[in-house]
C-alpha positions in Angstrom: -121.7 145.0 -126.5 -120.5 142.0 -126.2 -122.7 140.3 -128.6 -121.9 142.1 -131.5 -118.5 141.9 -130.6 -115.9 138.9 -131.6 -117.2 136.0 -129.9 -114.1 135.4 -127.8 -113.3 132.4 -125.4 -113.1 133.4 -121.9 -111.4 130.7 -119.9 -113.8 130.0 -117.2 -116.5 127.2 -115.6 -119.1 127.6 -113.2 -116.9 128.7 -110.4 -113.3 130.1 -110.9 -110.9 130.8 -108.3 -107.8 132.9 -108.2 -105.6 131.8 -105.7 -102.3 132.5 -104.6 -99.4 129.6 -105.3 -96.5 129.2 -103.3 -93.1 130.1 -105.0 -91.9 127.1 -106.7 -95.8 127.6 -108.5 -96.1 131.0 -108.8 -92.7 132.3 -110.3 -93.2 133.2 -113.8 -89.2 132.7 -113.8 -89.2 128.8 -112.4 -87.3 126.6 -114.4 -90.7 124.5 -115.6 -88.1 121.6 -116.7 -86.6 121.3 -113.0 -88.1 118.2 -111.1 -89.4 118.6 -107.9 -86.5 119.0 -105.1 -86.8 116.7 -101.9 -89.1 119.1 -99.7 -91.7 119.7 -102.4 -91.8 116.0 -103.0 -92.7 115.4 -99.4 -94.9 118.4 -99.1 -97.2 117.1 -102.4 -97.2 113.6 -100.8 -99.2 115.1 -98.0 -101.1 117.4 -100.0 -102.1 114.3 -102.3 -103.3 112.5 -99.1 -105.0 115.6 -97.9 -106.6 115.6 -101.5 -108.1 112.5 -101.5 -109.0 112.6 -97.9 -110.8 116.3 -98.5 -112.7 114.7 -101.4 -114.2 111.6 -99.9 -115.5 114.3 -97.1 -116.7 117.0 -99.0 -117.9 115.9 -102.4 -121.4 115.0 -102.1 -120.8 111.5 -104.0 -117.3 111.1 -105.1 -117.1 107.9 -106.4 -120.7 107.7 -108.7 -118.0 107.0 -111.9 -114.9 106.2 -110.6 -114.1 103.4 -108.5 -112.6 104.2 -105.0 -109.7 101.5 -105.4 -108.9 102.8 -108.9 -108.9 106.2 -107.8 -106.8 105.5 -104.8 -104.4 103.5 -107.1 -104.2 106.6 -109.5 -103.0 108.8 -106.5 -100.5 106.4 -105.3 -99.0 106.1 -108.5 -98.8 109.8 -108.7 -96.9 109.9 -105.1 -94.6 107.1 -106.4 -93.4 109.4 -109.5 -93.2 112.7 -107.7 -89.7 112.3 -107.7 -89.3 112.6 -111.4 -92.2 115.0 -112.1 -91.5 119.0 -112.8 -94.5 121.2 -111.6 -96.0 121.4 -115.1 -96.2 117.1 -115.3 -97.7 117.2 -111.8 -100.1 119.5 -112.8 -101.0 117.0 -115.7 -101.1 113.9 -113.7 -103.6 115.4 -111.0 -105.8 116.5 -113.7 -105.6 113.4 -115.3 -106.7 112.1 -111.9 -109.5 114.3 -111.0 -110.9 114.0 -114.6 -111.8 110.6 -113.7 -114.4 111.7 -111.0 -116.3 112.4 -113.8 -118.3 115.8 -113.0 -117.4 118.9 -114.8 -117.6 120.8 -111.4 -114.5 118.7 -109.4 -111.5 120.1 -110.8 -107.6 120.6 -110.5 -106.9 122.8 -113.4 -104.5 125.1 -114.4 -106.6 128.1 -114.1 -106.8 127.9 -110.5 -103.0 129.0 -110.2 -100.6 131.0 -112.4 -100.3 130.4 -115.9 -99.2 131.4 -119.2 -101.2 131.4 -122.8 -100.4 132.1 -126.3 -101.9 135.0 -128.2 -104.7 133.9 -129.8 -108.3 133.0 -129.5 -109.9 129.6 -131.4 -113.0 128.8 -132.1 -114.3 125.2 -133.2 -116.8 125.4 -136.2 -117.6 121.4 -137.3 -113.9 120.2 -136.1 -111.6 122.9 -137.4 -110.0 124.8 -134.9 -110.3 128.7 -136.5 -108.2 131.6 -135.6 -111.1 134.2 -134.6 -108.4 136.6 -132.8 -104.8 137.3 -132.6 -102.3 139.7 -131.6 -101.9 142.3 -134.4 -98.6 141.3 -135.6 -100.2 138.5 -137.0 -103.6 139.6 -138.2 -103.4 138.1 -141.5 -103.5 134.7 -139.4 -107.3 135.6 -138.7 -109.9 133.1 -140.1 -106.7 130.4 -140.7 -107.0 126.8 -139.2 -104.7 125.7 -136.7 -103.0 122.8 -138.1 -100.5 121.7 -135.4 -98.7 122.7 -132.5 -94.7 121.6 -132.7 -95.3 119.7 -136.0 -97.8 117.8 -134.0 -101.5 117.4 -135.9 -104.6 119.0 -134.5 -106.1 115.3 -134.3 -103.6 113.9 -132.2 -103.3 117.0 -129.9 -107.0 116.5 -129.2 -106.2 112.7 -128.0 -103.6 113.8 -125.8 -105.4 116.9 -124.3 -108.9 115.2 -123.8 -107.9 112.9 -120.8 -106.8 115.6 -118.9 -109.3 118.6 -119.5 -111.0 119.9 -116.9 -114.8 121.6 -116.6 -116.1 118.5 -119.1 -119.6 117.2 -118.8 -120.0 116.0 -122.2 -119.0 116.0 -125.9 -120.2 119.6 -126.1 -118.1 120.9 -123.1 -115.2 119.1 -124.0 -115.2 120.7 -127.5 -114.8 123.9 -125.4 -112.6 123.2 -122.9 -110.2 121.7 -125.9 -110.5 124.9 -127.5 -109.4 126.5 -124.4 -106.9 124.9 -123.0 -105.0 124.1 -126.2 -103.4 127.4 -126.0 -102.2 127.0 -122.3 -98.0 126.8 -122.1 -98.2 125.0 -118.8 -100.6 122.0 -120.5 -98.8 121.9 -123.4 -95.2 121.8 -121.6 -96.7 119.0 -119.1 -98.0 117.0 -122.0 -94.4 117.1 -123.4 -95.7 118.7 -126.3 -93.3 121.5 -126.0 -90.1 121.7 -124.7 -90.9 124.3 -122.3 -93.6 126.7 -121.2 -92.1 130.0 -122.8 -92.6 129.0 -126.5 -94.3 127.2 -129.1 -94.5 126.9 -132.8 -98.0 127.0 -134.3 -98.7 125.9 -137.7 -101.7 127.4 -139.4 -103.6 126.6 -143.1 -104.6 130.1 -144.4 -107.4 130.5 -146.3 -106.1 130.4 -149.6 -104.3 127.0 -148.6 -100.8 128.2 -147.9 -99.0 126.9 -144.8 -97.3 129.0 -142.2 -96.0 128.5 -138.7 -95.4 130.8 -136.1 -93.4 130.8 -132.8 -95.0 132.6 -130.0 -94.1 133.6 -126.7 -96.1 132.9 -123.7 -97.7 135.5 -121.9 -99.7 135.8 -118.3 -103.3 136.5 -118.3 -102.8 140.3 -117.6 -100.2 140.8 -120.6 -102.9 139.4 -122.8 -105.4 141.5 -121.5 -103.0 144.7 -122.7 -102.3 142.8 -126.0 -103.5 144.4 -129.2 -105.6 142.3 -130.8 -106.9 141.5 -134.1 -110.5 140.0 -134.3 -113.1 138.6 -136.5 -116.2 141.3 -135.6 -119.9 140.7 -135.5 -121.8 143.2 -137.2 -124.7 144.8 -134.9 -128.1 143.7 -136.4 -130.3 146.9 -137.9 -132.0 148.7 -135.1 -130.8 147.4 -132.2 -129.5 150.2 -129.7 -127.8 149.3 -126.4 -129.8 150.7 -123.6 -128.1 152.4 -120.2 -129.7 150.3 -117.9 -127.5 147.6 -119.2 -125.0 146.3 -116.1 -122.0 144.3 -116.0 -122.8 141.0 -117.3 -126.4 141.6 -118.5 -126.4 144.1 -121.6 -130.1 145.3 -123.0 -130.5 145.8 -126.5 -133.9 147.3 -127.9 -135.1 147.3 -131.4 -138.1 149.8 -130.6 -139.3 149.6 -134.6 -139.7 145.9 -134.4 -140.7 145.5 -130.2 -137.8 143.4 -129.7 -135.7 143.3 -126.6 -132.1 141.4 -127.1 -130.4 140.4 -123.4 -126.9 139.3 -123.3 -126.7 137.5 -120.2 -122.8 136.5 -120.7 -122.0 136.6 -116.9 -124.0 136.5 -113.4 -124.3 139.9 -111.2 -124.6 139.8 -107.5 -127.7 139.3 -106.6 -128.9 143.1 -105.9 -127.6 144.3 -109.1 -130.0 141.9 -110.6 -132.5 142.7 -108.5 -132.4 146.4 -109.5 -131.9 145.8 -113.2 -134.9 143.6 -113.1 -137.1 146.4 -111.8 -135.7 148.7 -114.4 -136.6 146.2 -117.0 -140.1 145.6 -116.3 -140.8 149.5 -116.9 -138.3 149.9 -120.1 -140.5 146.8 -121.7 -143.7 147.9 -120.7 -142.7 151.4 -122.1 -141.3 150.4 -125.1 -144.3 147.9 -125.9 -141.8 145.0 -126.0 -143.4 141.9 -127.8 -140.3 139.8 -128.7 -137.7 139.1 -126.2 -134.3 137.2 -127.0 -131.9 136.0 -124.3 -128.4 134.9 -124.9 -126.8 132.7 -122.9 -124.1 131.2 -125.3 -121.4 132.6 -123.9 -122.2 132.1 -120.1 -120.5 129.5 -118.0 -122.5 129.7 -114.4 -122.9 131.6 -111.3 -126.1 131.4 -109.2 -129.4 130.5 -111.1 -131.3 132.2 -108.2 -129.5 135.2 -109.8 -130.7 134.2 -113.3 -134.2 133.4 -111.8 -135.1 137.1 -111.1 -134.9 138.0 -114.8 -137.6 135.6 -115.5 -139.8 137.0 -112.5 -139.1 140.4 -114.1 -140.5 139.5 -117.6 -143.3 137.5 -116.1 -144.7 140.5 -115.2 -144.9 142.1 -118.7 -148.5 141.4 -120.2 -147.5 142.9 -123.6 -144.8 140.2 -124.3 -146.1 137.5 -126.9 -146.2 135.0 -124.4 -146.9 132.1 -126.9 -144.3 132.3 -129.3 -142.3 135.4 -128.5 -139.8 134.3 -126.0 -136.2 133.0 -127.0 -133.1 131.5 -125.4 -129.8 131.3 -127.0 -127.3 128.3 -125.9 -124.5 126.8 -127.0 -121.4 124.3 -125.5 -120.2 127.1 -123.2 -123.8 127.0 -121.7 -122.4 125.8 -118.5 -123.5 125.2 -114.7 -126.4 127.8 -113.7 -126.4 129.3 -117.3 -127.5 125.7 -118.2 -130.0 125.3 -115.0 -131.8 128.8 -116.5 -132.1 127.7 -119.9 -134.0 124.9 -118.7 -136.2 126.9 -116.3 -136.8 129.6 -119.0 -138.4 127.1 -121.0 -140.5 126.0 -118.4 -141.3 129.4 -116.9 -141.3 131.5 -119.9 -142.5 129.4 -122.6 -139.2 129.8 -124.3 -137.9 128.5 -127.3 -134.5 127.5 -127.4 -132.1 127.9 -130.1 -128.5 127.2 -130.7 -126.4 124.1 -129.9 -126.7 121.4 -126.7 -125.7 123.1 -123.7 -122.1 121.9 -122.3 -123.6 120.9 -118.8 -126.0 118.5 -118.5 -129.2 118.9 -116.9 -129.2 115.8 -114.8 -125.9 115.9 -112.5 -123.5 117.0 -110.0 -123.5 120.9 -109.4 -122.7 123.9 -107.1 -119.0 124.0 -107.0 -117.1 124.6 -103.4 -113.1 124.3 -102.5 -110.7 123.8 -100.0 -106.9 124.1 -100.4 -104.1 122.1 -100.3 -102.2 122.6 -96.9 -98.5 122.8 -98.2 -99.0 123.7 -102.0 -102.1 126.1 -101.1 -103.5 124.6 -104.6 -107.6 125.2 -104.4 -109.3 121.7 -105.5 -113.2 122.0 -106.7 -115.6 120.0 -105.9 -119.4 119.3 -106.5 -121.6 119.6 -103.3 -125.3 119.3 -104.7 -127.1 117.0 -107.3 -129.9 118.4 -109.3 -132.2 116.9 -111.9 -133.5 119.8 -114.1 -135.1 117.3 -116.7 -136.9 114.0 -115.9 -134.3 111.9 -118.5 -130.7 112.1 -118.7 -129.1 113.7 -121.7 -125.8 114.7 -122.8 -126.7 118.6 -122.5 -130.1 120.6 -122.8 -131.2 119.9 -126.4 -132.5 123.2 -127.8 -135.8 123.2 -129.6 -134.5 124.3 -132.7 -130.8 123.3 -133.4 -128.6 125.3 -135.3 -124.7 125.5 -135.4 -122.8 128.3 -135.6 -121.8 128.3 -139.3 -118.1 129.2 -140.1 -118.6 131.0 -143.4 -121.8 133.4 -141.7 -119.4 134.1 -138.7 -116.3 135.2 -140.8 -118.7 137.4 -142.6 -119.5 139.2 -139.2 -122.9 137.5 -139.3 -124.6 135.5 -136.1 -126.9 133.2 -138.2 -128.4 131.8 -134.8 -129.3 134.9 -134.2 -130.5 135.8 -137.6 -132.6 132.9 -137.5 -134.8 133.9 -134.4 -134.9 137.5 -135.9 -136.2 136.0 -139.1 -138.7 134.0 -137.2 -140.1 137.0 -135.2 -140.4 138.3 -138.6 -142.5 135.5 -140.1 -144.8 135.4 -137.0 -145.1 139.1 -137.1 -146.2 138.8 -140.7 -148.8 136.3 -140.2 -150.5 138.2 -137.1 -151.0 140.6 -139.6 
C-alpha cells in the first residue's frame, strides 16, 4: 500500500533507461580519481561529436532555449578538457551542457548507467531536507535535517548541484531532483564535494538541536533495495481497505462506508493491463455504489498518457459517482511528464478538483522521450521528440485548484495532510447533501 507506507523518493523521470556501459564506466572497483586514458579521450571526442549531431537530427527543436553557437562552444570546451577529466567529472560536464538545452526530457544523467548512492531517503519540506528513511543502524536520525555534506552547508550544495540537475522543467521539479541527486556518490565526487565516490560525511541536525556527523559508504541500487531500512510510515486512514483488483502501479482502496475509492496511480502499467483493470473497476465501483474517487498522481513520474486516459474512460462509465464535485486528483512536484498530462486531462474529462502542489512538469512544452546510444561509450542520451500544449497559457507546472503543501509536522506524525483535506471536504459535502 504505497500511499500509506513511507513516501519514499524514487530515482526516476518520464523515461528511465537501464543501460550497459563499457568497463571503464561500469566497473564498481574502477578508480574514480583516475583521469581518462588516451584511448578513452579519443573515443569520447568521437562520442561528443556524435552527441551533438544526433541531438540536432532527432530532437524536435534542440535550440529552443540554448543558442546553437553556445552549445557547440560548450561541447568543444569539454573535448579540450578530456585529458584532465576523470569519469565522474566528465559525467558532470556533460550533465551541465545538456541541462542548458532547457527541457526536462532531454537528459544525460547518472541514472542511465551504473551509479552508487548513500543509504538514506530525503524529502524537502519548505526549504529543509528531512530524513524520511535511513538504514536501520542509524534510525535515530529519522526526522533529522540534513545540514551539510563534507562540511559544505545545504545552501551551498544546492548552488553546486542546480546547474547539473536532469529532468527539470520548473522550480518544483528542481526541488525534487535536488532531493534525489544529493545522495548520488558519483555526482558528489564529480562536483569535487567528496574526495571519492565510496564515502561521504553527512552532518545532521537532530530534532532536539544536537548536531551529528556520520560517514556513509556508497552502495549500488541493488544493495540499496536489500538494506533493512527504518522509515516514517503513513497511517492508513480509517475505513480504507485495499481491493484485490489492484495491479502493479495502480492500487485501489475502498471505503465502502463512506462510498469513497482511492486510486494510488504511481506507475504506468502496460496498456492491456490497465484495460483489464479499468473494466473491473467499472463493476467494482458500481457494485460499491461509490460516490467519490481520489486519484493520487503525486509519486507518478510519467509513462504513456494514453494508458492513463483509459482510466478516465472507465470512470466516465460510472453514473453513481458525484460528477459535480466528487472527483479529486492529488498532484505534486514529482508529478511529471504523462502524469502531468493526465492530471490536466482528468480536470477536463472528469471535472476533477486538483489538490496538492504544482506539478514538476510544465503543461506547455517538450515531451515524449526517446534515446540513442553513443557509439564508443554506449551511454544512452535521452531527447524530446514531441511538443504538447495541455493548457492555453504557459506556466511553471500545473497549478492545483486547491494548493496545499505537504506539512512536515503532519508527515512526521504519519498523517497525509493533503489527503486529509480531501476526506474532510468529502465529509462536508456529504453533510450538506443530507
